[in-house]
C-alpha positions as CSV (number, residue, x, y, z in Angstrom):
1,X,15.3,42.9,-12.1
2,X,15.5,39.1,-11.0
3,X,12.5,37.6,-12.6
4,X,13.3,39.5,-16.0
5,X,16.9,38.3,-15.8
6,X,15.9,34.7,-15.2
7,X,13.2,34.2,-17.6
8,X,15.9,36.2,-20.3
9,X,17.6,32.8,-19.5
10,X,15.3,31.1,-20.0
11,X,13.9,32.4,-23.0
12,X,17.7,31.7,-24.7
13,X,18.0,28.3,-23.3
14,X,15.1,27.0,-24.7
15,X,15.9,29.1,-27.8
16,X,19.4,27.2,-28.5
17,X,17.8,23.6,-27.6
18,X,17.0,21.0,-30.7
19,X,13.2,20.8,-31.7
20,X,12.9,18.0,-29.9
21,X,13.3,19.3,-26.4
22,X,11.3,20.8,-24.3
23,X,8.9,24.2,-24.7
24,X,9.9,26.5,-22.0
25,X,7.6,25.2,-19.0
26,X,4.8,27.2,-17.1
27,X,4.4,29.0,-14.2
28,X,3.4,27.2,-11.2
29,X,3.6,23.7,-9.9
30,X,3.0,20.6,-11.5
31,X,-0.5,19.0,-9.4
32,X,-1.2,15.4,-9.0
33,X,-4.6,14.4,-7.0
34,X,-5.1,11.2,-5.5
35,X,-8.1,9.3,-4.0
36,X,-7.0,8.0,-1.2
37,X,-5.1,9.8,2.2
38,X,-1.8,8.1,0.5
39,X,-1.2,8.1,-2.7
40,X,-3.5,5.9,-3.5
41,X,-5.3,5.9,-6.8
42,X,-4.3,9.2,-9.1
43,X,-6.8,10.7,-10.7
44,X,-6.0,14.7,-12.1
45,X,-2.9,15.9,-13.2
46,X,-2.7,19.8,-13.8
47,X,-0.5,22.6,-13.1
48,X,-1.4,24.7,-10.3
49,X,-1.0,28.5,-10.5
50,X,-0.5,28.6,-6.0
51,X,-0.8,27.2,-3.2
52,X,-4.1,28.7,-2.2
53,X,-6.8,26.7,-2.0
54,X,-9.7,26.6,0.6
55,X,-11.8,23.3,-0.6
56,X,-14.4,23.2,2.4
57,X,-16.1,20.2,1.9
58,X,-15.8,20.4,-1.8
59,X,-13.6,18.0,-4.3
60,X,-10.4,19.5,-5.4
61,X,-11.1,18.4,-8.5
62,X,-13.2,16.3,-11.0
63,X,-13.2,12.7,-10.0
64,X,-11.7,13.5,-6.9
65,X,-13.5,12.5,-3.3
66,X,-14.1,15.5,-1.4
67,X,-12.9,13.7,2.0
68,X,-9.7,11.1,1.8
69,X,-7.5,12.4,-0.6
70,X,-4.2,13.5,-1.4
71,X,-2.1,15.9,-3.6
72,X,1.3,16.2,-4.7
73,X,3.0,19.1,-6.1
74,X,6.5,19.2,-7.4
75,X,8.5,21.8,-9.0
76,X,10.8,25.1,-8.5
77,X,10.7,27.9,-6.4
78,X,12.4,31.5,-7.4
79,X,14.1,33.6,-5.2
80,X,13.2,37.5,-5.8
81,X,16.0,38.2,-3.0
82,X,18.9,37.2,-0.8
83,X,17.9,36.5,2.4
84,X,15.5,34.5,5.1
85,X,12.0,33.9,4.0
86,X,9.6,32.7,6.5
87,X,7.4,30.7,4.9
88,X,3.6,30.4,6.3
89,X,1.4,27.4,6.1
90,X,-2.2,27.1,6.6
91,X,-3.6,23.4,6.5
92,X,-5.9,21.1,6.9
93,X,-4.7,18.2,7.6
94,X,-1.4,16.7,7.0
95,X,1.6,18.0,5.1
96,X,5.0,17.8,4.5
97,X,7.5,20.2,2.6
98,X,10.5,20.1,0.9
99,X,12.2,23.6,-0.5
100,X,15.5,22.7,-2.2
101,X,15.5,18.8,-1.3
102,X,15.1,19.8,2.6
103,X,12.4,18.7,4.9
104,X,11.4,22.2,6.3
105,X,8.0,21.2,7.3
106,X,6.5,17.8,8.7
107,X,3.0,17.6,10.0
108,X,1.7,14.6,8.4
109,X,-1.4,14.0,11.2
110,X,-5.5,14.8,11.1
111,X,-5.7,18.1,12.6
112,X,-7.7,20.8,12.6
113,X,-6.9,24.4,10.8
114,X,-3.3,24.8,12.0
115,X,-0.6,27.9,11.0
116,X,2.9,26.8,10.9
117,X,6.0,28.5,10.2
118,X,9.5,27.6,8.8
119,X,12.5,30.1,8.0
120,X,15.0,28.8,5.0
121,X,18.3,31.0,3.4
122,X,18.0,31.8,0.0
123,X,19.8,33.9,-3.0
124,X,18.3,36.0,-5.4
125,X,18.2,34.9,-8.4
126,X,18.7,31.0,-8.1
127,X,15.9,28.2,-8.3
128,X,15.1,26.0,-5.5
129,X,13.4,22.5,-6.2
130,X,10.1,22.5,-4.6
131,X,7.9,19.5,-3.5
132,X,4.8,19.8,-1.5
133,X,2.6,16.7,0.3
134,X,-0.7,17.2,1.6
135,X,-3.6,14.8,2.3
136,X,-7.0,15.5,3.8
137,X,-9.0,13.3,5.9
138,X,-12.8,14.3,6.2
139,X,-15.0,17.4,6.6
140,X,-13.7,20.9,5.3
141,X,-10.4,20.8,4.0
142,X,-7.8,23.8,3.1
143,X,-3.9,24.5,2.0
144,X,-2.6,27.5,1.9
145,X,1.4,28.5,1.4
146,X,3.1,31.8,1.6
147,X,5.7,33.2,2.0
148,X,7.5,36.8,4.0
149,X,10.4,38.1,1.8
150,X,13.1,39.5,3.4
151,X,13.2,42.5,1.7
152,X,10.2,43.9,3.2
153,X,10.6,47.3,3.9
154,X,10.1,48.8,7.2
155,X,7.4,51.0,5.6
156,X,5.8,48.0,4.5
157,X,5.6,46.7,8.1
158,X,4.5,50.0,9.3
159,X,1.8,50.9,6.6
160,X,-0.5,48.0,8.1
161,X,0.0,46.4,4.1
162,X,-0.1,42.3,4.4
163,X,3.9,41.2,4.6
164,X,2.7,37.8,4.0
165,X,1.0,36.7,1.0
166,X,0.5,33.5,-1.0
167,X,4.0,32.4,-3.3
168,X,3.2,34.5,-6.6
169,X,2.9,32.7,-9.7
170,X,6.4,34.2,-11.0
171,X,8.2,32.5,-8.7
172,X,7.0,29.0,-9.7
173,X,8.1,27.0,-12.1
174,X,6.6,23.3,-12.9
175,X,9.6,22.3,-14.5
176,X,12.8,24.0,-15.8
177,X,14.7,23.3,-18.9
178,X,18.3,22.0,-18.0
179,X,20.0,19.2,-16.0
180,X,19.5,18.8,-12.1
181,X,22.6,20.1,-11.6
182,X,21.8,24.0,-11.8
183,X,19.1,24.1,-9.5
184,X,20.4,25.0,-6.2
185,X,20.2,23.5,-2.5
186,X,18.5,25.7,0.3
187,X,20.8,27.4,2.7
188,X,19.4,26.2,6.3
189,X,18.9,29.4,8.5
190,X,21.0,29.8,11.7
191,X,17.9,29.1,14.2
192,X,15.4,27.3,11.7
193,X,11.6,26.5,13.0
194,X,11.5,23.4,10.8
195,X,10.0,20.4,12.5
196,X,12.7,18.5,10.7
197,X,15.7,18.5,8.3
198,X,16.8,15.5,6.3
199,X,19.8,15.8,3.6
200,X,18.5,13.9,-0.1
201,X,19.6,11.0,0.5
202,X,17.4,10.3,3.8
203,X,14.1,11.5,2.9
204,X,11.1,8.5,3.4
205,X,12.3,6.1,0.8
206,X,12.7,2.7,1.3
207,X,13.2,-0.2,-1.1
208,X,13.6,-3.3,1.0
209,X,11.7,-5.1,-1.3
210,X,15.0,-5.2,-4.2
211,X,16.6,-7.9,-2.1
212,X,13.7,-10.1,-1.9
213,X,13.0,-9.8,-5.6
214,X,13.4,-13.6,-7.6
215,X,15.1,-13.6,-11.3
216,X,13.0,-12.1,-13.5
217,X,10.8,-10.4,-10.9
218,X,9.9,-5.8,-11.2
219,X,10.0,-3.4,-8.8
220,X,8.5,0.0,-9.9
221,X,10.8,3.1,-8.5
222,X,8.5,5.7,-6.5
223,X,9.1,9.1,-6.3
224,X,10.7,9.1,-9.7
225,X,10.3,12.5,-11.5
226,X,11.4,13.8,-14.7
227,X,10.5,17.4,-16.8
228,X,7.3,16.5,-19.0
229,X,7.8,14.9,-22.1
230,X,11.4,14.6,-21.9
231,X,14.1,12.2,-20.0
232,X,15.6,15.3,-17.7
233,X,15.9,14.1,-13.9
234,X,14.2,16.3,-11.5
235,X,16.0,16.5,-8.4
236,X,13.3,15.3,-6.2
237,X,14.5,12.1,-7.6
238,X,17.7,12.1,-6.2
239,X,16.4,10.2,-2.9
240,X,15.5,6.9,-4.1
241,X,18.5,6.8,-6.6
242,X,20.5,7.2,-4.1
243,X,18.9,4.9,-2.0
244,X,18.6,2.4,-5.2
245,X,22.5,2.6,-5.1
246,X,23.2,1.9,-1.7
247,X,20.8,-1.0,-1.8
248,X,23.1,-2.3,-5.0
249,X,26.5,-1.7,-3.0
250,X,25.2,-4.1,-0.3
251,X,24.8,-6.5,-2.8
252,X,27.3,-6.9,-5.4
253,X,26.3,-9.9,-6.7
254,X,22.8,-8.4,-8.3
255,X,22.4,-7.2,-11.7
256,X,19.5,-5.2,-12.9
257,X,17.6,-4.3,-16.1
258,X,16.1,-0.8,-16.3
259,X,13.0,-0.2,-17.9
260,X,11.1,2.7,-19.0
261,X,7.4,2.9,-19.9
262,X,5.3,5.3,-21.1
263,X,1.7,5.6,-21.8
264,X,-0.2,5.3,-25.7
265,X,-0.5,9.1,-25.9
266,X,1.3,10.5,-28.9
267,X,3.4,9.1,-30.9
268,X,4.9,5.4,-30.6
269,X,8.0,6.2,-32.0
270,X,8.6,8.5,-29.7
271,X,6.9,7.1,-26.7
272,X,9.4,4.1,-27.6
273,X,12.6,6.5,-27.8
274,X,11.8,8.7,-24.1
275,X,11.4,5.2,-22.6
276,X,14.7,4.5,-24.1
277,X,15.8,7.8,-23.0
278,X,14.8,8.0,-19.5
279,X,15.9,4.1,-18.9
280,X,19.5,5.5,-19.7
281,X,19.3,8.3,-17.8
282,X,18.6,6.2,-14.5
283,X,21.9,4.1,-15.4
284,X,24.0,7.0,-16.0
285,X,23.1,8.2,-12.5
286,X,23.3,4.7,-10.6
287,X,27.1,4.3,-12.5
288,X,28.1,7.9,-11.5
289,X,27.2,6.9,-7.9
290,X,29.8,4.3,-8.5
291,X,27.7,0.9,-9.5
292,X,29.7,-1.0,-12.2
293,X,27.7,-0.3,-15.5
294,X,28.0,-4.1,-16.4
295,X,25.7,-4.7,-13.8
296,X,22.7,-2.5,-15.4
297,X,21.3,-2.7,-18.7
298,X,18.9,-0.3,-19.6
299,X,15.4,-0.7,-21.9
300,X,12.8,1.1,-23.1
301,X,9.6,-0.5,-24.1
302,X,7.2,2.7,-24.7
303,X,3.6,1.7,-24.6
304,X,3.8,-2.1,-25.2
305,X,3.7,-3.1,-20.8
306,X,1.0,-1.0,-19.9
307,X,0.1,-2.1,-16.1
308,X,-3.8,-0.2,-16.1
309,X,-5.5,0.8,-18.8
310,X,-4.6,3.6,-21.1
311,X,-8.6,4.1,-21.9
312,X,-8.7,5.2,-18.6
313,X,-7.3,8.8,-17.5
314,X,-7.3,7.8,-14.0
315,X,-5.2,4.8,-14.5
316,X,-3.1,6.3,-17.0
317,X,-0.4,7.3,-15.1
318,X,0.1,3.9,-13.5
319,X,1.8,3.6,-16.7
320,X,4.3,6.3,-16.8
321,X,7.1,4.6,-14.8
322,X,10.5,3.1,-14.9
323,X,11.4,-0.5,-13.3
324,X,13.7,-2.3,-12.1
325,X,13.9,-5.9,-13.0
326,X,16.4,-8.3,-11.3
327,X,18.9,-10.4,-14.0
């Protein structure tokens, strides 16, 4: 019933939005595949239904190397029952998993096929931000993310039926309509198996370069995510924005232009509007963090200032960005 109830809410919310708003998002997770073990060159963007991959020695996607590649999945996880979930992970090589902006699994190293677990308490009917990062070094590659639900019956346990399964597609969302405040934080269990747990603003985001910017120099904000084709800021963007707010508080004389940019796919006027909206959303977030609004100027440039060749689909994602420019 939880799934159908949530789906009905989403359909209702979608129907009440203006015609320019996003459509109901797809099930699965938004995936970006990169050449390089540290997200160096974005090659493919797509929606993956599940994280249940055994690539062996084959490329994970067209144009991606069969070795020395990395993948980032982002989206949301819906909990079908209340209780303690056991996340099961099989990986070769490195992986990091965040649920509700808490780092639950951190095994970022070269390794043979390895199994790991983490425990997290979730509430039925709620959704939690989900982010998985993976890299493959050499030879075979594999990633499987599954769960053991808290509502598994003793009959299931003794029947021999598997109680651990890859997380089903119907509980994964590539994006959700609505503001980030509707997405819940994950509760930590009393005795977590996780290697590390970090609050949202202590995730590995660094902006040391900001202090070294001269007037007119710019910096692209890393790990900043929006719902596709909208200015809806995703919760996974909070770490970098919290870090930016902290840097601005440390340097009270600094003023910034927040510049939104898009690629050239689609209508130019809509791209320009989208870039302005995203810049304004970032500015608004910083103001809510206590930064004086007179220090922040939001502008959108659409596709007018590309960093890479828009004709090359492998380079085009670099043009979809938000920058800060020192004034």
